[in-house]
N, C-alpha and C positions, 0 to 999 in steps of 0.2 A: 754662378748658377742662379737662374731666375727663380724667385720665390713667389708662389701663388698665394693669394689671400681671398677670403670671403669677408665682405664687410657687411655687418649687421646694422641696420638703420631702422628705427621706428618712426612711422609717419602717422599723422593725424587721421588720414583717410586714404581711400584708393586713389582719388584724383591726385593728391599730393605725391603719393608713391609713383604713380605713372609719370607725372611731370618730371620728377627727379630722375627716375630710371631712364626715361627717354633722353634727357639731356646727357646723362652719363654715356649712353649708347651712341648718341649722335657725335659726341666729342671723342669717342673711342677710348674712354677711360674705363669702360666696362665692356666685357665681351658678352655678358649675359646678366640679366637681373631676374630675380624671382619675387613675386608678390605673394605674401602669406596673409590672407584675410582673417579677420575675426579674433585677433589676439586680444585678450583681456589683460590690461595692465593695472597694477597697483603701485603707487609710489608716493614719496614724500614731496610736497610742494607747498611752500609758504606755511610751514609748520602744521600742515594738515596731511592726512592720508587721502589721496585722490584715487579714483578709478576711471578708466577710460577704455574704449575699444579702439585699437590701433591696427595698422597694417605694417607688417615687417617687410622691408625691402632688403633682399640678400643680393649683394653685388659681387660678381666674380671678376677679379682683377689681379694685378701683380704689385709687388712692393714698390716698384718705381712709380706707380700711379696713385699711391695712397694719399699723398699730400694734395694732389689735384682733385681726387675724389672728395676728400674732406672739405676743401675750399668750395667746390661746386655745391655740395650738399648744404653747407652753411649759408651760402648765398640764396638758395632756393627754398630752404626749409622754413616752415612757419613757427617752429618752436625756438625760443630764445636759447635753449640748451638742448639741442638734439642729441640723441644717442647715436654715435658713430663708432662702432667697435670693430677693429680689424682682427680677424682670426686667421692665423697662419695655418696653411694647409700642409700637413706633413706628408700626405700621399695623394697623388692625383694620377689617374691613368694617362699614359703617354699620349695617346691619340687626342684626348680631351685637352691636355696641356698644350699640345701643338695648335689645336683649333683656337684655344683661348688666346694664345700669343698672336696668331694670325689676324685676330679681330681687335687688337688693341693698338693704340699709338705707342710704339716702343722706340722712343727717341731718347 
């Protein structure tokens, strides 16, 4: 059974999210990406608490694409330690699931 995933990625800005999202779509590693603007982040970095405005990139894909998605994001991302978190989808309506598969490289 094919397992669907949403991959949560934080990006430094809209341009970076668009660039990464477009590459994932062009390579058919993602069927759809969503950009969520204006997220405020707080995190530890170099023993300090930092804050930043980021853009969330939500990538819709399958388990078989996760390694390629991760590799592609790491190559294109400006952060030395980008957040790339795969979230297993327990339920997805059948029509959307079919559409998703039709728009991915499924080799």
